[in-house]
Structures are given as C-alpha cells and as structure tokens.
C-alpha positions in Angstrom: 103.1 120.3 134.9 105.7 117.8 136.2 106.1 114.6 134.1 106.5 111.1 135.3 109.4 110.8 133.0 111.4 113.7 134.7 110.9 111.6 138.1 111.8 108.3 136.7 115.1 109.4 134.8 117.3 109.9 137.6 115.9 106.6 139.3 116.7 104.1 136.5 117.9 105.9 133.4 121.8 105.2 134.1 123.6 102.4 135.5 126.1 104.7 137.3 125.6 107.6 139.6 121.8 107.5 140.0 120.3 107.2 143.5 119.6 103.7 145.1 116.3 101.9 143.8 114.7 99.6 146.1 112.5 96.8 144.3 110.2 94.4 146.0 108.8 91.7 143.6 106.4 89.3 145.3 106.3 86.8 142.4 109.9 86.9 141.5 111.9 88.3 138.6 113.5 87.5 135.3 116.8 89.1 134.6 119.0 89.0 131.5 122.3 90.4 132.0 123.3 90.0 128.4 120.5 91.8 127.0 120.2 94.1 129.9 116.6 93.3 130.6 114.8 93.2 133.9 111.4 91.9 134.7 109.6 92.1 138.1 106.5 90.3 138.9 103.7 91.0 141.2 99.9 90.0 141.6 96.7 91.6 142.3 96.9 92.8 146.0 100.6 92.4 146.2 102.3 94.5 143.4 105.9 95.2 142.5 107.1 98.1 144.2 110.0 100.3 143.1 111.0 103.4 145.1 113.7 106.0 145.5 113.9 108.9 147.7 112.0 110.7 145.0 109.3 108.7 144.1 107.4 105.3 144.3 106.1 103.1 141.5 103.7 100.1 141.7 102.4 97.8 139.3 101.6 94.0 138.9 104.6 94.0 136.3 107.7 96.2 135.6 110.0 95.8 132.9 113.1 97.7 132.4 115.3 97.6 129.3 118.7 99.3 129.8 119.8 99.2 126.4 116.5 100.8 124.9 116.2 102.9 127.8 112.7 102.2 128.2 110.6 101.2 131.3 107.1 99.8 131.3 104.7 99.3 134.2 101.4 97.1 133.7 98.4 96.5 135.9 97.1 99.0 138.5 99.9 101.3 137.8 100.5 104.0 140.6 103.2 106.4 140.2 103.7 109.1 143.0 106.3 111.6 143.1 106.8 114.9 145.0 104.3 116.8 142.9 102.4 114.3 141.0 100.3 111.2 141.2 99.5 108.9 138.2 97.2 106.0 138.0 96.9 103.8 134.7 96.4 100.4 133.2 99.7 100.7 131.6 102.6 103.2 131.5 105.4 103.2 129.0 108.6 105.7 129.7 111.1 106.6 127.4 113.9 107.3 129.6 116.3 108.7 127.0 113.5 110.9 125.2 112.0 111.9 128.8 108.5 110.9 127.3 105.8 108.9 128.7 102.5 107.3 127.6 99.8 106.0 129.8 96.9 103.7 128.5 94.1 101.8 129.6 92.4 104.8 131.4 94.4 107.0 133.9 93.8 109.6 136.5 96.5 112.4 137.2 96.7 114.7 140.0 99.2 117.5 140.5 98.5 120.7 142.7 95.1 121.9 141.8 94.6 120.3 138.6 93.0 116.8 138.4 92.7 114.9 135.0 91.2 111.7 133.7 90.8 110.1 130.4 91.8 107.1 128.3 95.3 107.9 127.1 97.9 110.4 128.2 101.3 111.3 126.7 103.6 113.7 128.0 107.2 115.0 126.7 109.3 116.9 129.4 111.6 118.5 126.9 108.6 120.0 124.9 106.7 120.8 128.1 103.6 119.3 126.6 101.1 117.0 128.1 98.1 115.8 126.1 95.1 113.6 127.2 92.6 112.2 124.7 89.4 110.3 124.8 86.5 110.9 127.3 88.7 113.6 129.1 87.5 115.1 132.3 89.3 117.8 134.3 88.8 119.6 137.6 90.6 122.9 138.4 89.8 125.1 141.5 86.1 125.7 141.2 86.0 124.6 137.5 85.4 121.2 136.0 84.6 120.0 132.6 84.8 117.6 129.7 86.4 117.4 126.5 87.8 114.9 123.7 91.3 116.3 123.9 93.2 118.2 126.4 96.6 119.8 125.7 98.7 121.5 128.5 101.7 123.7 127.4 103.8 124.3 130.4 105.8 127.4 128.9 102.4 129.2 128.3 100.5 128.1 131.5 97.4 127.3 129.4 95.4 124.4 128.9 93.7 123.8 125.2 90.4 122.1 125.2 88.7 120.7 122.0 86.2 118.2 120.9 82.8 120.2 122.1 84.5 121.0 125.5 82.1 122.0 128.4 83.2 123.8 131.6 81.0 123.8 134.7 81.2 126.1 137.8 78.4 125.4 140.3 75.3 125.4 138.4 76.5 127.4 135.3 78.3 126.0 132.4 79.6 127.1 129.0 80.1 124.9 125.9 82.1 125.8 122.8 84.1 124.3 119.8 87.4 125.1 121.5 88.5 126.6 124.7 91.6 127.8 126.3 92.2 127.8 130.2 94.7 130.2 131.6 95.9 128.4 134.9 97.3 131.5 136.6 94.2 133.5 136.4 91.3 130.8 135.9 90.4 132.9 132.9 88.5 130.8 130.1 88.4 131.8 126.4 85.9 130.3 124.1 85.6 130.0 120.4 83.1 128.8 117.9 79.5 128.9 118.7 78.8 129.2 122.5 76.0 127.6 124.5 76.0 128.7 128.1 73.8 129.0 131.4 74.8 131.3 134.1 73.1 130.7 137.3 72.7 134.3 139.1 73.3 134.7 142.7 70.4 134.1 144.9 69.4 130.8 142.9 67.3 132.4 140.2 66.9 130.5 137.1 69.4 131.5 134.2 68.9 131.1 130.7 70.6 129.6 127.5 
C-alpha cells in the first residue's frame, strides 16, 4: 500500500533538486529562515493548499521544519496522491524516516481497500501500515471491524486482531484473529469462531 510519506518526500524533503511546490495560504504564513521553519495558515472553508504534480495536501495549518525533516498538517487534512487518498484530523510525516502518523480519526482509500479508524501509522521502508482503535475496513465484497489492522506489503496480507468480524452480504464470521490475503480474498481465522452463512436463495443460516 503506497504511503503518504512516499509522496511527500520528493515534494518537500530536500532543499534542492525536488519538484516545484505551490503553496496557497489564505491566512498568511510565518517563516523563520534561521531555524528553517515554515508555517502556513488557513481556516475552515479556505484551507492551506500545497501541491506538486504528484500530490495535493490541504489543511487548516501546515508546518514544515527543514532541519528536523518533519512536516505536520492539522485541521481537516486531506492528502491525495496518484494511488491514495487520506483524510485525518492531524498528520505528522517524518521525511527522513519516511514514516507517517495520522490521528484524530482517519479514512484511507487505496485501490480496492477502504480503511477507517482513530490512529494510523505507516513506514515506507518497512512496508507496514497499522490502524488502531475502532477500525473499519472494506475490500471488494468484504467488510469488517477490528481493534487493530496491520498490512504487510511484502506479504500482501492484512492481519486483524481484537475480536475481528468479517461480513459479506448477510453472512459473517467472528474470531480472535484473522488474516486476509489481498490477492485471493481468502480469510484465515484463528481462535474460537462464530459464524452465520446465508445460503443462496435467502434461507436462514445458523450459528
């Protein structure tokens, strides 16, 4: 799963050689050249807009610390890249580590996967994305809930824990842990399993 950090790194990660970044700040800016700190201000309905050819980032406030290689966006954050859309209350990106944390509630859309929860962390070098707290997900004909979701890019698998539930149509399965194979849509469940499978034709299934 592509990470927002991957999109941000070429945009603002270096002082030289990166693509041009256009920034529109309706409420002005505060720039400290000595500390290499840049703050841009917007408001509800008129957010700060930062964009390159690859991505668009909007928020009520965007701060960039070149020394620390950190970028933060707060207030109605929306990040749109070629393959990803992330909405969150606040996003902090470590450009050097190519990692990201989104808090204050988030929704993430990438390809066939939709994901929502309270906290999202992601690391591009590790290829790992973790969502926690009130997690809801939707993939193809499947949807579900969990307390934690971990996606591992190298495996192409999603690991769900915290009494996860998976639904398809009127059927469902609930267990202790689940593993979703993204390529095939196969689900492996461990622990005690509770399920209801609705037969074709609309007859009532059982637990």
